[in-house]
Structure formats: structure tokens, C-alpha cells
C-alpha positions as CSV (number, residue, x, y, z in Angstrom):
1,M,40.0,-29.3,6.3
2,S,42.9,-29.8,4.2
3,L,43.1,-29.7,0.3
4,N,45.3,-32.7,0.6
5,E,42.4,-35.2,1.7
6,L,40.6,-34.5,-2.2
7,K,44.2,-34.4,-4.0
8,K,43.4,-38.3,-5.1
9,Y,40.5,-37.8,-6.5
10,A,41.2,-34.7,-8.4
11,E,44.3,-36.7,-9.3
12,T,42.7,-40.3,-10.7
13,E,38.7,-38.3,-12.1
14,I,39.0,-39.4,-15.6
15,K,40.7,-37.1,-17.9
16,D,39.6,-37.7,-21.8
17,E,38.1,-35.9,-24.9
18,N,34.8,-37.3,-23.8
19,I,34.7,-36.4,-20.5
20,S,35.3,-32.8,-19.2
21,H,34.9,-33.5,-15.6
22,G,38.6,-34.8,-15.0
23,Y,40.3,-31.7,-15.9
24,R,37.6,-29.6,-14.9
25,A,38.6,-30.9,-10.9
26,A,42.1,-30.8,-11.7
27,S,42.1,-27.1,-13.0
28,S,39.8,-26.3,-9.9
29,F,42.0,-28.2,-7.3
30,S,45.5,-26.4,-8.9
31,M,43.7,-23.1,-8.9
32,L,42.6,-24.0,-4.8
33,E,46.2,-24.5,-4.3
34,H,47.4,-21.2,-5.9
35,V,44.8,-19.3,-3.7
36,D,46.0,-21.0,-0.5
37,L,49.4,-19.9,-1.0
38,M,48.1,-16.6,-2.1
39,L,46.0,-16.2,1.5
40,G,49.1,-17.7,3.7
41,R,51.3,-15.0,1.7
42,Y,48.9,-11.8,2.0
43,L,48.5,-12.6,5.9
44,S,51.9,-13.1,6.6
45,E,53.6,-10.3,4.9
46,K,53.2,-6.9,5.9
47,Q,53.0,-3.9,3.4
48,T,53.5,0.0,4.0
49,E,54.2,1.2,0.5
50,Q,50.7,1.9,-1.0
51,G,51.6,0.7,-4.7
52,A,52.5,-2.9,-2.8
53,I,49.1,-2.6,-0.9
54,L,47.3,-2.1,-4.0
55,L,49.2,-5.0,-5.9
56,D,47.9,-7.2,-2.5
57,V,44.5,-5.8,-2.3
58,F,43.7,-6.1,-5.9
59,G,45.6,-9.6,-6.5
60,I,43.5,-11.2,-3.1
61,L,39.9,-9.9,-4.2
62,Q,40.5,-11.4,-7.5
63,G,42.4,-14.7,-6.2
64,L,39.0,-15.1,-3.8
65,F,36.4,-14.3,-6.7
66,V,38.6,-17.3,-8.8
67,A,38.4,-19.2,-5.3
68,I,34.8,-19.6,-5.3
69,D,34.3,-20.3,-8.7
70,A,37.1,-22.7,-8.7
71,L,34.8,-24.7,-5.4
72,Y,31.9,-25.2,-7.9
73,D,33.9,-26.2,-10.5
74,L,35.6,-28.8,-8.0
75,A,32.4,-29.8,-7.0
76,I,30.8,-30.2,-10.5
77,G,34.1,-32.0,-11.5
78,L,34.0,-34.6,-8.4
79,T,30.4,-35.2,-8.7
80,Q,28.7,-33.8,-11.4
81,Y,26.9,-31.3,-9.2
82,K,27.4,-28.4,-7.7
83,Y,25.0,-29.8,-4.7
84,H,27.5,-29.3,-2.0
85,V,27.8,-25.6,-2.8
86,N,25.9,-22.5,-1.7
87,I,28.1,-19.9,-1.7
88,N,25.0,-17.0,-2.0
89,Q,23.9,-17.8,1.6
90,N,26.9,-16.8,3.2
91,P,26.5,-13.4,3.8
92,T,30.0,-11.9,3.6
93,L,30.8,-13.9,0.4
94,H,27.9,-13.0,-1.2
95,E,29.0,-9.6,-1.0
96,L,32.2,-10.3,-2.6
97,K,31.3,-10.2,-6.1
98,Y,30.0,-7.1,-5.7
99,I,33.1,-5.9,-4.1
100,R,35.6,-7.1,-6.7
101,N,33.3,-5.5,-9.7
102,D,33.5,-2.3,-7.8
103,I,37.0,-2.4,-7.3
104,V,39.0,-4.8,-9.7
105,G,36.2,-5.7,-12.3
106,H,34.6,-2.7,-13.8
107,P,35.7,0.3,-11.5
108,T,35.7,3.4,-14.6
109,H,32.2,2.4,-15.9
110,R,29.4,-0.2,-13.9
111,T,25.9,-0.6,-15.8
112,Y,22.8,-1.5,-14.6
113,P,19.9,-3.7,-15.5
114,D,17.9,-0.3,-14.7
115,G,19.8,2.1,-17.1
116,G,22.0,3.6,-14.6
117,V,25.7,3.8,-15.0
118,G,28.8,3.7,-11.8
119,F,31.6,4.6,-11.6
120,S,34.2,3.8,-8.0
121,I,36.8,5.6,-6.9
122,L,39.2,4.3,-4.4
123,E,40.4,6.1,-1.2
124,T,44.1,5.9,-0.7
125,K,44.1,8.0,2.6
126,G,44.0,5.0,5.2
127,L,44.4,2.0,2.7
128,S,46.1,-0.9,4.2
129,K,45.7,-4.6,4.1
130,E,43.4,-4.6,6.5
131,K,41.1,-2.3,5.3
132,L,39.9,-0.2,2.2
133,T,37.2,2.3,1.4
134,Y,35.8,2.8,-1.8
135,Q,32.9,5.6,-3.2
136,T,30.8,4.5,-6.1
137,Y,29.0,7.2,-7.8
138,I,25.5,6.2,-9.7
139,Y,24.1,8.3,-12.4
140,E,20.6,7.4,-12.9
141,K,18.2,9.9,-15.2
142,N,19.6,12.9,-14.0
143,S,19.8,12.4,-10.4
144,L,23.4,10.9,-8.3
145,E,23.8,8.8,-5.7
146,I,26.6,8.8,-3.6
147,K,27.6,5.1,-1.8
148,T,30.4,4.7,0.7
149,K,31.7,0.8,1.3
150,D,33.8,-0.3,3.8
151,V,36.0,-3.4,3.4
152,L,37.5,-5.5,5.9
153,F,39.2,-7.9,4.5
154,E,40.1,-10.5,7.7
155,P,36.2,-11.1,8.2
156,L,36.0,-11.8,4.3
157,I,39.3,-13.6,4.1
158,E,37.8,-15.9,7.4
159,A,34.6,-16.6,5.8
160,Y,36.1,-18.0,2.1
161,K,38.3,-19.9,4.7
162,K,35.3,-21.5,6.8
163,E,33.1,-22.1,3.7
164,R,36.1,-23.7,1.5
165,D,36.8,-26.3,4.6
166,I,33.0,-27.0,4.9
167,V,32.7,-27.3,0.8
168,L,35.9,-29.5,1.0
169,N,34.5,-31.6,3.6
170,D,31.4,-32.1,2.0
171,I,32.4,-33.2,-1.2
172,L,34.8,-35.6,0.1
173,Q,31.9,-37.2,2.6
174,F,30.2,-38.2,-0.7
175,L,32.9,-39.5,-2.6
176,Q,33.8,-42.0,0.5
177,H,29.9,-42.4,0.3
178,T,29.1,-45.7,-1.3
179,V,25.8,-45.1,-3.8
180,T,22.8,-47.0,-2.2
181,K,19.6,-47.0,-3.3
182,T,17.6,-45.3,0.3
183,S,14.0,-44.4,1.1
184,I,15.0,-40.5,1.0
185,P,13.2,-39.4,-2.8
186,E,10.3,-42.0,-1.7
187,Q,10.2,-39.7,1.9
188,V,10.4,-36.7,0.3
189,Y,7.7,-37.6,-2.9
190,M,5.5,-38.1,0.4
191,L,6.4,-34.3,1.6
192,Y,5.3,-32.9,-1.7
193,E,2.0,-34.3,-1.3
194,T,1.8,-33.4,2.4
195,L,3.9,-30.4,3.4
196,N,4.0,-32.5,6.4
197,K,6.8,-30.7,8.9
198,K,7.1,-33.7,11.4
199,L,8.1,-35.4,8.0
200,L,10.1,-32.4,6.3
201,E,12.5,-33.2,9.7
202,E,12.9,-36.9,9.3
203,V,13.6,-36.1,5.7
204,K,16.0,-33.5,6.9
205,E,18.0,-36.3,9.6
206,S,17.8,-38.8,7.2
207,F,19.7,-36.9,4.3
208,K,22.4,-35.9,6.9
209,K,22.9,-39.4,8.6
210,E,22.7,-41.1,5.3
211,Y,25.8,-38.6,3.7
212,N,27.4,-37.8,6.9
213,L,26.6,-34.5,6.7
214,D,26.9,-31.9,10.1
215,A,24.9,-28.9,11.0
216,S,27.1,-26.5,9.4
217,S,26.6,-27.8,5.9
218,S,25.8,-25.6,2.9
219,H,24.0,-28.9,1.0
220,R,21.6,-27.5,-1.1
221,F,19.2,-30.5,-0.2
222,L,19.1,-29.2,3.5
223,W,19.3,-25.6,2.0
224,R,16.0,-26.1,0.5
225,A,14.8,-28.0,3.1
226,G,15.6,-24.9,5.4
227,L,13.3,-23.3,2.8
228,V,10.3,-25.4,2.9
229,E,10.2,-25.1,7.0
230,T,9.9,-21.2,6.3
231,L,7.0,-21.9,3.6
232,I,5.4,-24.4,5.8
233,A,5.0,-22.1,8.9
234,W,4.1,-18.9,6.4
235,E,0.3,-17.9,6.6
236,E,-1.6,-15.4,4.8
237,T,-5.3,-14.8,4.9
238,D,-5.7,-13.9,1.2
239,S,-6.8,-17.2,-0.9
240,E,-4.6,-16.0,-3.9
241,L,-1.3,-15.4,-1.9
242,E,-2.4,-18.7,0.1
243,E,-2.6,-20.4,-2.9
244,F,1.3,-18.8,-4.3
245,I,3.0,-20.1,-1.2
246,L,1.5,-23.4,-1.2
247,Y,2.7,-23.4,-5.3
248,M,6.3,-21.9,-3.6
249,S,6.2,-25.0,-1.3
250,R,5.9,-27.6,-3.4
251,Y,8.2,-26.2,-6.5
252,Q,10.8,-26.3,-3.5
253,V,10.1,-30.2,-2.3
254,S,10.3,-30.9,-6.0
255,K,14.0,-29.5,-6.0
256,M,14.6,-31.5,-2.9
257,Y,13.0,-34.6,-4.8
258,D,15.2,-33.9,-7.9
259,I,18.5,-33.5,-6.0
260,S,17.5,-36.7,-3.7
261,L,17.2,-39.3,-6.6
262,D,20.4,-37.1,-8.2
263,M,22.5,-38.6,-5.4
264,E,21.3,-41.9,-5.8
265,N,22.1,-41.8,-9.8
266,R,18.1,-42.7,-10.1
267,K,15.0,-41.8,-11.9
268,G,12.2,-40.5,-10.3
269,K,8.6,-38.9,-11.3
270,D,8.1,-35.5,-12.4
271,L,7.1,-33.0,-10.0
272,Y,5.2,-29.9,-11.8
273,P,2.9,-28.1,-9.4
274,P,0.4,-26.2,-11.4
275,V,1.5,-22.7,-11.5
276,P,-0.8,-20.4,-9.4
277,M,-3.0,-17.3,-11.1
278,L,-1.3,-14.5,-9.7
279,L,2.0,-15.9,-11.0
280,A,0.7,-16.9,-14.5
281,Y,-1.2,-13.0,-14.6
282,F,2.7,-11.7,-13.8
283,Y,4.2,-14.0,-16.2
284,K,1.7,-12.6,-18.8
285,F,2.4,-8.8,-17.5
286,V,6.5,-10.1,-18.6
287,R,5.9,-11.2,-21.8
288,R,3.9,-8.1,-22.8
289,H,7.1,-5.7,-21.9
290,E,9.7,-8.5,-22.5
291,K,12.2,-5.9,-23.7
292,V,12.2,-3.8,-20.8
293,A,11.0,-6.0,-17.9
294,L,12.9,-9.2,-18.6
295,P,16.6,-7.2,-17.0
296,L,14.8,-6.0,-14.2
297,L,14.0,-9.4,-12.8
298,E,17.3,-10.5,-12.2
299,N,17.7,-9.1,-8.7
300,L,14.2,-9.4,-7.5
301,H,15.1,-12.8,-5.1
302,D,18.2,-10.8,-3.6
303,Y,17.1,-8.6,-0.4
304,N,20.1,-7.3,0.0
305,H,21.1,-6.3,-4.1
306,P,20.9,-2.7,-4.1
307,L,18.9,-2.4,-7.4
308,C,16.4,-4.8,-5.5
309,K,13.9,-2.6,-4.3
310,K,14.4,-0.1,-7.2
311,D,13.6,-3.1,-9.5
312,V,10.6,-3.6,-8.1
313,L,9.4,0.0,-8.6
314,A,10.6,-0.2,-11.9
315,L,8.4,-3.1,-13.0
316,M,5.7,-1.2,-11.3
317,T,5.3,1.6,-13.4
318,L,5.1,-0.8,-16.6
319,N,0.9,-0.7,-15.7
320,P,0.9,-4.1,-14.7
321,G,-2.6,-6.1,-14.5
322,K,-4.3,-5.8,-10.9
323,E,-3.2,-9.2,-10.3
324,A,0.7,-8.8,-11.3
325,F,0.4,-5.3,-9.6
326,K,-0.6,-7.2,-6.3
327,L,2.7,-9.9,-6.3
328,L,4.7,-7.0,-7.0
329,T,2.9,-5.0,-4.0
330,Y,3.3,-8.1,-2.1
331,L,7.1,-8.3,-2.5
332,R,7.7,-5.0,-2.5
333,N,6.1,-5.0,1.5
334,V,7.8,-8.4,2.4
335,K,10.9,-7.4,4.7
336,D,11.9,-11.6,5.6
337,E,15.2,-11.7,3.8
338,T,14.2,-15.5,3.3
339,K,10.2,-14.4,1.8
340,V,11.8,-12.1,-0.6
341,Y,14.2,-15.0,-2.1
342,L,11.4,-17.2,-2.3
343,I,8.6,-14.6,-4.0
344,G,11.8,-12.8,-6.1
345,S,12.9,-16.3,-7.5
346,M,9.7,-17.5,-8.6
347,M,9.0,-14.6,-10.2
348,R,12.6,-14.6,-12.5
349,A,12.2,-18.1,-12.8
350,Y,9.9,-17.0,-16.0
351,R,11.4,-18.6,-19.3
352,A,11.8,-15.7,-22.2
353,R,10.5,-16.0,-25.5
354,S,13.2,-17.9,-27.8
355,K,15.3,-15.9,-30.2
């Protein structure tokens, strides 16, 4: 999709001292135009001299990083919400922020929540605009781990362009949509009560039809609906784990409910499912060890993050009670990426003491 189709909306959004959305949209739109120019030049211009290649590589990594921020801010500027953008669900783009930080952001000194430090070194031999390789040397508790990473630029750029077009199209469809009162929030509320799979499918289809979204849409309502689908099918024989899964199900549906109301500028009921026993005891455990434990929660939801498994083990060394230990063990043993996200995101939802 061409950016030009959104240009009139970015240009006409109200810009004054009271509302920041207009300038947020204008700034983001301008940056996306700049990155399009950078991509065009990067793909069309051949380079053989190493310094020129490095300049291009650094520029495109930073450019893509900024462009993703711009997509979020364009959505907020034009719609007030970031519901149309969900970059982290794209595995290629999700990895971009780590690559960018290793190469452009903090290559000479990365610090990690577990106390480790890392240093990245580019391999100049074989460096090209198509591919680069780098090693990260991670020191932690008198041990050294060396990780090698290959970065292929063509799939990275293509993933960005595809996701950008999906997001821009979803935003355009929303802006062209006339806000009307639908029965979708009421359907979602019923889903909260019943967790019925057939009703979930009806809700998804109603939402896609109302907002003219296609199957490739990254809209957060549809993403959360997918999480609920996983949860409805998720069964455990342990009653405490079943209670936890039920909580996660209702929590995700409550988020769908909030989105459906926001899309119609409506207010509704506050849906707060009661916190299950395992999670309540886990929060108490974190409260007792907050200074050490809090940074270790950050990556529990990200199965592919290099620190996810390490942080689970680090939390287990803090002598949790049997309930908290049970939940940590459960997370450690789960191999499904979506289920890790669901469990980990509930654990990192712990609210720290106010300072």
C-alpha cells in the first residue's frame, strides 16, 4: 500500500497546543517517507568499498528501527490507539531490536538484567549489503558465552515492507469507517462469561467484517482472539493450573472487550477476573525479593529472548514458596511459544511498589 493514501489524514489532523496527535502523526508520516527513500537507495545502489557498506548497513538498521516506532506513533496520532500495530508478532521484525542494539545501539557494552555484560564484534570478512555476521561475547559470573549471529538483509527488509503495508491498510480502513454502535462489545462480554469457541469465531468474523480487515491483519483484537482460542483448547488435569488457565482466558477476553469499546468510543463494564492462587503467591514471592526479582520478570513472556530461560532459573534460585515454584516450573517446562507468552505476561504483570 502507498503512503500517499494516508497523506491527507496526516496533513489534516488537528495541530495545536492542546492536542499532540496531529504533530505525532505528521512526524511519523514524514519519517516513514524518509525510510522509504532510504530503502529504495539501499536496494538499488551497489557497494564494494567496506566503509560505504558499513555506512549503509548502520543506516538501514537504524532506519528500520525508527520506522517501526513511526508505525506505532502514526497509529496513535491518527486513531488514538496502537491497536493496528503488533510488530512483536512478526518474528523477523521482533528480532530487529536485538540486532540493532548489538550492532548500532550498544555494541561495545551491553548490560543484561541478570548482571551479564556483552560486547559485539562485526566480522568484516565477507561483509556485504546482503549479509553481515557478528559475534557477541557475554560475560556472566566468571563464564564466557560466545554467540554468532548472521543477519540477512533481504528478508528483514521484505518483512518490514509487508508489515508496513498491512498496518497502513488497517489504519486507512479504520479512518474510512464510520463509527457506529455495534453488538460486538456485548458479544465479547458474553464470551467473557462463557468462553465458548463458537462464539469466539462469531466475534472474530463480526470484527473483521465491521472494520474491513483481511486475514493478514495484525490488529490486536484479532491477535488476542487467537490467544483466547489457544486458551480454550488448553487443558490440564491439575486443578490449580486449570484455575490459572481460566484466569488467563478471561484476562485476554477482557482486553478484547476494552478494544471493542474503544473502537466505538464507548464505555462499558470493568472486567477484573479474580487472581488465581498460584499467581497470587507468585506475586507475594516477587514482593519479598522485589529488588532482585523485578528485572528478571522482563523477558519471561518472550520464548525466543536469550535471557528467558536464564531468568526463570534465576527466579527459582531465590527460594520461592511451593506455589510460586510450581508456576515457575510450569513455565520452564512449556515449549509452546504462545503458551510461554501467555504465562510469562501474567507473571510480569506484577505491580511494583510505588517509589
